[in-house]
MARLORO-95074 format. One line per field, with one value per residue (C-alpha): x, y negated, z negated; residue in three letters. Coordinates in nm, 4 decimals. Each point is the difference from the previous one (the first is absolute). Layout:
BEGIN
c1 = [X / ...]
c2 = [Y / ...]
c3 = [Z / ...]
code = [ALA / ...]
***
This chain:
BEGIN
c1 = [0.0000 / 0.2784 / 0.1583 / -0.3341 / -0.0758 / 0.3475 / -0.0376 / -0.3372 / 0.1470 / 0.2937 / -0.2363 / -0.2169 / 0.3039 / 0.1169 / -0.3410 / 0.0156 / 0.3477 / -0.1128 / -0.2959 / 0.2207 / 0.2560 / -0.2732 / -0.1701 / 0.3339 / 0.0666 / -0.3450 / 0.0420 / 0.3440 / -0.1301 / -0.2823 / 0.2453 / 0.2153 / -0.3036 / -0.1288 / 0.3399 / 0.0302 / -0.3468 / 0.0658 / 0.0041 / 0.2697 / 0.0669 / -0.2219 / -0.1329 / 0.1917 / -0.1888 / 0.1314 / 0.2363 / -0.0743 / 0.2845 / 0.2510 / 0.3354 / 0.3358 / 0.2486 / 0.3063 / -0.1275 / -0.1088 / 0.3447 / 0.1568 / -0.2331 / 0.0715 / 0.3723 / -0.0552 / -0.2168 / 0.2562 / -0.2146 / 0.2827 / 0.2482 / -0.2290 / -0.1764 / 0.3015 / 0.2465 / 0.3084 / 0.2531 / -0.1592 / -0.0486 / -0.3738 / -0.2162 / -0.1143 / -0.2894 / -0.0344 / 0.0462 / 0.2501 / 0.2948 / -0.0671 / -0.0483 / 0.1127 / -0.1624 / -0.0534 / -0.3414 / 0.1152 / 0.1105 / -0.2254 / 0.0086 / -0.1408 / -0.2486 / -0.0017 / -0.1330 / 0.0194 / -0.3020 / -0.0052 / -0.3584 / 0.0925 / 0.2742 / -0.0046 / -0.2603 / -0.1334 / -0.3530 / -0.0140 / -0.2080 / 0.1232 / -0.2271 / 0.1735 / 0.3318 / -0.1114 / -0.1154 / 0.3245 / 0.2208 / -0.1917 / -0.1513 / 0.2219 / -0.2854 / 0.0070 / -0.2769 / -0.1151 / -0.0394 / 0.3055 / 0.2296 / 0.3559 / 0.2878 / 0.1581 / 0.3226 / -0.1953 / 0.0271 / -0.3603 / -0.0550 / 0.2151 / -0.2104 / -0.3353 / -0.0166 / 0.0787 / -0.2532 / -0.2191 / 0.2337 / 0.2999 / -0.1737 / -0.1013 / 0.3587 / 0.1468 / -0.2558 / 0.0801 / 0.3705 / -0.0536 / -0.2066 / 0.3172 / 0.1905 / 0.0368 / -0.1741 / 0.2236 / -0.1671 / 0.1986 / -0.1468 / 0.1813 / 0.0951 / -0.2487 / 0.0843 / 0.1958 / -0.1691 / -0.0540 / -0.3141 / -0.1655 / 0.1317 / -0.1144 / -0.3609 / -0.0689 / -0.3315 / 0.2037 / 0.1169 / -0.3493 / 0.0676 / 0.3471 / -0.1485 / -0.2614 / 0.2686 / 0.2829 / -0.1037 / 0.0542 / -0.0369 / 0.3181 / 0.1165 / -0.0432 / -0.2414 / 0.1531 / 0.0832 / -0.0986 / 0.2995 / 0.2499 / 0.1267 / -0.1249 / 0.3394 / -0.0164 / -0.3571 / 0.0950 / 0.2810 / -0.2373 / -0.2371 / 0.2770 / 0.1840 / -0.3138 / -0.1844 / 0.1468 / 0.3602 / -0.1170 / 0.3246 / -0.1297 / -0.0677 / 0.3696 / 0.1070 / -0.2469 / 0.0222 / -0.2628 / -0.1752 / -0.0163 / -0.2750 / 0.1776 / -0.1930 / 0.1785 / 0.0168 / -0.1405 / 0.1602 / 0.3401 / -0.0543 / 0.3298 / 0.2016 / 0.1713 / -0.0338 / 0.2702 / -0.1970 / -0.0773 / -0.0990 / 0.3137 / 0.1979 / 0.0591 / -0.0255 / -0.1556 / 0.1316 / -0.2046 / -0.1080 / -0.1444 / 0.1031 / 0.1986 / 0.2025 / 0.0660 / 0.1101 / 0.2259 / 0.1733 / 0.0647 / -0.2561 / -0.1381 / -0.2924 / 0.2382 / 0.1947 / -0.3145 / -0.1495 / 0.3259 / 0.0169 / -0.3531 / 0.1050 / 0.3392 / 0.0156 / 0.3155 / 0.0196 / 0.1828 / 0.2934 / 0.0416 / -0.1446 / -0.2840 / -0.3333 / -0.0160 / -0.2657 / -0.3625 / 0.0723 / 0.2256 / -0.2947 / -0.2305 / 0.2359 / 0.0853 / -0.3566 / -0.1926 / 0.1272 / 0.2706 / -0.2843 / -0.1672 / 0.0296 / 0.2439 / -0.2972 / -0.1544 / 0.3301 / 0.0544 / -0.3545 / 0.0579 / 0.3278 / -0.1607 / -0.2694 / 0.2359 / 0.2334 / -0.2908 / -0.2723 / -0.0308 / 0.0157]
c2 = [0.0000 / -0.2413 / 0.0633 / -0.0422 / -0.3251 / -0.1299 / 0.0870 / -0.1748 / -0.3082 / -0.0040 / 0.0449 / -0.2861 / -0.2245 / 0.0868 / -0.0880 / -0.3355 / -0.0681 / 0.1009 / -0.2361 / -0.2852 / 0.0550 / 0.0282 / -0.3153 / -0.1780 / 0.1073 / -0.1095 / -0.3302 / -0.0510 / 0.0709 / -0.2447 / -0.2719 / 0.0593 / -0.0047 / -0.3204 / -0.1644 / 0.0977 / -0.1430 / -0.3139 / -0.2994 / -0.2529 / -0.3570 / -0.2868 / -0.0584 / -0.2481 / -0.2308 / -0.0659 / -0.2959 / -0.2421 / -0.2412 / -0.0544 / 0.1499 / -0.1721 / 0.2512 / -0.1928 / -0.0328 / 0.3631 / 0.1121 / -0.2038 / 0.1512 / 0.3495 / -0.0607 / -0.1357 / 0.3025 / 0.2569 / 0.1480 / 0.0260 / 0.1375 / 0.2814 / 0.0925 / 0.0164 / 0.2891 / -0.2033 / 0.2773 / 0.2242 / -0.2827 / -0.0049 / -0.2625 / -0.2928 / 0.0948 / 0.3464 / 0.1791 / -0.0339 / 0.1869 / 0.2695 / -0.1266 / 0.2688 / -0.0130 / 0.2280 / 0.0829 / 0.0966 / -0.1712 / -0.2635 / -0.1328 / -0.3490 / 0.0247 / -0.1380 / -0.3587 / -0.0665 / -0.0584 / 0.3633 / 0.1279 / 0.3581 / -0.0348 / -0.3699 / -0.2686 / -0.0316 / 0.1028 / -0.2027 / -0.3109 / -0.3005 / 0.1112 / 0.3413 / -0.1807 / -0.2297 / 0.2957 / 0.1856 / -0.2961 / -0.1482 / 0.3162 / 0.2856 / 0.1925 / 0.1513 / -0.0458 / 0.3508 / -0.1058 / 0.1872 / -0.1637 / -0.0651 / 0.1142 / -0.2839 / 0.0313 / -0.2468 / -0.3217 / -0.1060 / -0.1059 / -0.3061 / -0.1024 / 0.0006 / -0.3799 / -0.0559 / -0.2456 / 0.0572 / -0.2316 / 0.2085 / 0.3138 / -0.1704 / -0.1154 / 0.3418 / 0.1672 / -0.2379 / 0.0774 / 0.3769 / -0.0235 / -0.1111 / 0.3183 / 0.2367 / 0.3343 / 0.2960 / 0.3373 / 0.1802 / 0.1247 / -0.0590 / 0.3261 / 0.1346 / -0.0635 / 0.2855 / 0.0029 / 0.3112 / 0.0941 / -0.1675 / -0.3308 / 0.0934 / -0.0261 / -0.3546 / -0.0163 / -0.0001 / -0.3502 / -0.1214 / 0.0882 / -0.1566 / -0.3221 / -0.0119 / 0.0328 / -0.2129 / -0.2329 / -0.3633 / -0.3363 / -0.1845 / -0.2877 / -0.2666 / -0.2512 / -0.3524 / -0.1654 / -0.3641 / -0.0946 / 0.1226 / -0.1642 / 0.0818 / 0.1542 / 0.2247 / 0.1081 / 0.0762 / 0.2162 / 0.1790 / 0.0699 / 0.1487 / 0.1957 / 0.1574 / 0.0286 / 0.0492 / 0.0601 / 0.2491 / -0.0300 / 0.1904 / 0.3065 / 0.0827 / -0.2089 / 0.1517 / 0.3288 / 0.2598 / 0.2537 / 0.3762 / -0.0292 / -0.2665 / -0.3058 / -0.3222 / -0.0765 / -0.3541 / -0.0933 / 0.0723 / -0.2075 / -0.1170 / 0.1817 / 0.2263 / 0.3591 / 0.2653 / 0.2598 / -0.1357 / 0.2446 / 0.1515 / -0.0483 / -0.3744 / -0.2571 / -0.3453 / -0.2425 / -0.2243 / -0.3231 / -0.1564 / -0.3612 / 0.0583 / 0.2779 / -0.1955 / -0.3053 / 0.2093 / 0.1348 / -0.3514 / -0.0136 / -0.3362 / -0.0861 / -0.0791 / 0.3253 / 0.2085 / -0.1707 / 0.0507 / 0.3670 / 0.0570 / -0.1557 / 0.1668 / 0.2997 / -0.1465 / -0.0475 / -0.2836 / 0.2355 / 0.0662 / 0.3498 / 0.1072 / 0.1634 / 0.3691 / 0.2657 / -0.1024 / -0.3622 / -0.0321 / 0.1096 / -0.2472 / -0.2826 / 0.1253 / 0.0574 / -0.2293 / -0.2898 / -0.1046 / -0.1108 / -0.2226 / -0.3776 / -0.1771 / -0.1538 / 0.3394 / 0.1519 / -0.2950 / 0.0430 / 0.3691 / -0.0760 / -0.2812 / 0.2320 / 0.2874 / -0.2286 / -0.1271 / 0.2628 / 0.0104 / 0.3798]
c3 = [0.0000 / -0.0818 / 0.3391 / 0.1819 / -0.1827 / 0.0734 / 0.3686 / 0.0157 / -0.1654 / 0.2443 / 0.2954 / -0.1203 / -0.0421 / 0.3504 / 0.1438 / -0.1747 / 0.1392 / 0.3465 / -0.0304 / -0.1215 / 0.2761 / 0.2617 / -0.1218 / 0.0031 / 0.3584 / 0.1127 / -0.1806 / 0.1516 / 0.3484 / -0.0636 / -0.1054 / 0.3085 / 0.2290 / -0.1596 / 0.0331 / 0.3661 / 0.0667 / -0.2053 / 0.2367 / -0.0783 / 0.1006 / 0.1053 / 0.3487 / 0.2122 / 0.2325 / 0.3468 / 0.0019 / 0.2824 / -0.0715 / 0.2776 / -0.0899 / 0.0356 / 0.1448 / -0.1169 / -0.3561 / -0.0001 / 0.1146 / -0.2779 / -0.2599 / 0.1329 / -0.0492 / -0.3491 / -0.0839 / 0.1119 / 0.2782 / 0.2510 / -0.2527 / -0.1169 / 0.3215 / 0.2307 / -0.0003 / 0.0908 / -0.0609 / 0.2612 / 0.2480 / -0.0515 / 0.1664 / -0.2160 / -0.2285 / 0.1565 / -0.3309 / -0.2796 / -0.1379 / -0.2611 / -0.3523 / -0.2429 / -0.3433 / -0.2985 / 0.1455 / 0.3484 / 0.3200 / 0.1525 / 0.3572 / 0.0694 / 0.2869 / 0.3528 / -0.0020 / 0.3740 / 0.2239 / 0.1121 / -0.0143 / -0.0904 / -0.2583 / -0.0896 / -0.0689 / 0.3543 / -0.1007 / -0.3201 / -0.0604 / -0.1919 / -0.2871 / -0.0010 / -0.0113 / -0.2823 / -0.2108 / 0.0581 / -0.0855 / -0.2932 / -0.1499 / 0.1129 / 0.1601 / 0.3487 / 0.2602 / -0.0961 / -0.3631 / -0.1288 / -0.2568 / 0.1065 / -0.2161 / -0.2003 / 0.1961 / 0.2150 / -0.2017 / 0.0551 / -0.3665 / 0.0702 / 0.2991 / -0.1789 / -0.0076 / 0.3677 / 0.1378 / 0.3035 / 0.1898 / -0.1075 / 0.1288 / 0.3255 / 0.0567 / -0.0747 / 0.2245 / 0.2847 / -0.0388 / -0.0032 / 0.3183 / 0.1816 / -0.0939 / 0.2983 / -0.0407 / -0.0831 / 0.0490 / -0.2683 / -0.3280 / -0.3245 / -0.1730 / -0.2529 / -0.3635 / -0.1550 / -0.3391 / -0.2144 / -0.1902 / -0.1876 / 0.1365 / 0.3492 / -0.1185 / 0.1096 / -0.1868 / -0.3198 / 0.0914 / -0.0872 / -0.3632 / 0.0203 / 0.1358 / -0.2751 / -0.2647 / 0.1358 / 0.2824 / -0.1022 / 0.1707 / 0.1026 / -0.2196 / 0.2663 / -0.1559 / -0.0066 / -0.3304 / -0.0417 / -0.2141 / 0.2595 / 0.3180 / 0.3485 / 0.0766 / -0.3061 / 0.0824 / 0.3592 / -0.1323 / -0.2349 / 0.2883 / 0.2135 / -0.2706 / -0.1477 / 0.3303 / 0.3465 / -0.1077 / -0.2704 / -0.1967 / -0.3011 / 0.2152 / -0.0350 / -0.2990 / -0.2495 / -0.1899 / 0.0884 / -0.2188 / 0.0498 / 0.2622 / 0.2010 / -0.1169 / -0.0838 / -0.3735 / 0.0009 / -0.3317 / 0.1559 / 0.3132 / 0.1527 / -0.2701 / 0.2533 / 0.1130 / -0.0230 / 0.1946 / 0.3438 / 0.2764 / 0.1450 / -0.3213 / 0.0137 / -0.2760 / -0.0176 / -0.2635 / -0.2233 / 0.1681 / -0.3120 / -0.0439 / -0.3169 / 0.1571 / 0.3183 / -0.1999 / -0.2231 / 0.3109 / 0.1298 / 0.2817 / 0.1134 / 0.2256 / 0.2854 / -0.0507 / 0.0022 / 0.3036 / 0.1886 / -0.1025 / 0.1265 / 0.3311 / 0.0427 / -0.2327 / -0.1597 / -0.3760 / -0.1805 / -0.0665 / 0.3716 / -0.0247 / 0.2286 / -0.0670 / 0.0796 / 0.0338 / 0.0285 / -0.0942 / 0.3033 / 0.2151 / -0.1738 / 0.0951 / 0.3488 / 0.1147 / -0.2306 / -0.2083 / 0.2474 / 0.2300 / -0.2601 / -0.0028 / -0.2285 / -0.1794 / -0.0764 / -0.1117 / -0.2326 / -0.1303 / -0.0725 / -0.1745 / -0.1996 / -0.1296 / -0.0777 / -0.1941 / -0.2098 / -0.0286 / -0.3813 / -0.0175]
code = [PRO / VAL / ILE / ARG / ASN / SER / ALA / LYS / LYS / THR / SER / LYS / GLN / MET / ARG / TRP / TRP / HIS / TRP / ILE / ILE / GLY / ALA / GLY / CYS / VAL / GLY / GLY / ILE / GLY / VAL / VAL / ALA / ALA / THR / ILE / ALA / TRP / PRO / ILE / GLY / ALA / SER / GLU / THR / GLU / ILE / SER / LEU / ALA / GLY / ASP / VAL / GLU / ARG / GLY / SER / TYR / LEU / ALA / ARG / ALA / SER / GLY / CYS / ILE / ALA / CYS / HIS / THR / HIS / PHE / GLU / SER / GLY / GLY / ALA / PRO / LEU / ALA / GLY / GLY / ALA / PRO / LEU / LYS / THR / ASP / PHE / GLY / THR / PHE / TYR / PRO / PRO / ASN / LEU / THR / THR / ASP / ALA / GLU / HIS / GLY / MET / GLY / ASN / TRP / THR / VAL / ALA / ASP / PHE / ALA / LYS / ALA / VAL / ARG / GLN / GLY / ILE / SER / PRO / ASP / GLY / ASP / PRO / TYR / TYR / PRO / THR / PHE / THR / TYR / PRO / PHE / TYR / ALA / ASN / PHE / THR / ASP / GLN / ASP / ILE / ALA / ASP / LEU / TRP / ALA / ALA / PHE / GLN / THR / VAL / PRO / ALA / VAL / ASN / VAL / PRO / ALA / PRO / ALA / HIS / ASP / VAL / PRO / PHE / PRO / PHE / ASP / GLN / ARG / TRP / GLY / MET / LYS / LEU / TRP / ARG / ALA / ALA / PHE / LEU / THR / GLU / PRO / PHE / THR / ALA / PRO / GLU / ALA / ASP / LYS / SER / ASP / VAL / TRP / ASN / ARG / GLY / LYS / GLN / LEU / VAL / ASN / GLY / ALA / ALA / HIS / CYS / SER / ALA / CYS / HIS / THR / THR / ARG / ASN / VAL / VAL / GLY / ALA / ARG / ILE / VAL / ALA / GLU / ARG / PHE / SER / GLY / ASN / ASP / ALA / LEU / PRO / GLY / GLY / GLY / LYS / ALA / PRO / SER / ILE / ARG / SER / GLY / ASP / LEU / LEU / SER / GLU / GLY / TRP / THR / VAL / ASP / ASP / LEU / ALA / TYR / ALA / LEU / ARG / SER / GLY / ILE / THR / PRO / SER / GLY / ASP / VAL / PHE / GLY / GLY / SER / MET / ALA / GLU / VAL / VAL / ARG / TYR / GLY / THR / SER / PHE / LEU / SER / ASP / ALA / ASP / LEU / THR / ALA / MET / ALA / THR / TYR / LEU / MET / ASP / ASN / ASP / ILE]
***
């Protein structure tokens, strides 16, 4: 009798565990299904503003579009797809941004483009991975979008697909980015401050917006999100093994930087000591900041040397 009672008790416990596990699986599947079906982002209305190609080209340079979406080392065509970006979560390949209808943006509307740039959502409603620095472009105006769109319409079509991302499970499940966005997506710090000069505010707009400096110069957490409290404090674990130093005002001042030094370095890639930027910062200068006006470089330097962080 003791053995039979013990067996019955064990059998009952097993049934309970089976029920709990089954309920957990069903619940988990339900959560996944709900997340996949969860619509994200706000609708974008068609922008009827006339775009300025020259201004759009300038903004594209400032935003790093050419640097990321062109595979220079392999002789790739401009904006036809970028070099591999190796991260702890896999290798990502920036897509083709040419006017090609099959592999680029040839079939997009300006509203599709606006949603991709400002919200990080594809025309199909899928969230982009945050290797695309869309969080910094959230405050781009309709005129900014119109100008960028006009500039991209001048890019010759290249009928070549960018390689598919090489990302292992579970990071290859793009629907999971909806949860990541809900937890970590923040607005850029671009709002003007009344007690600061126009030059300083222009620098703030560029540094925290188009130029997205904190994308590299900020420590990230275990799921790849920037730690806002450590903005500009540096990052010792850049993709590919590089490092980005602190660009907080106090650290720059303690190392002897001045506004003029910093503006010149952003133009030339040469530091006050005569050294040159390497790695990803060299690319930022070569394909981005070296094309900016002296006024904008001075504005960026002015803000970075006095950002109260």
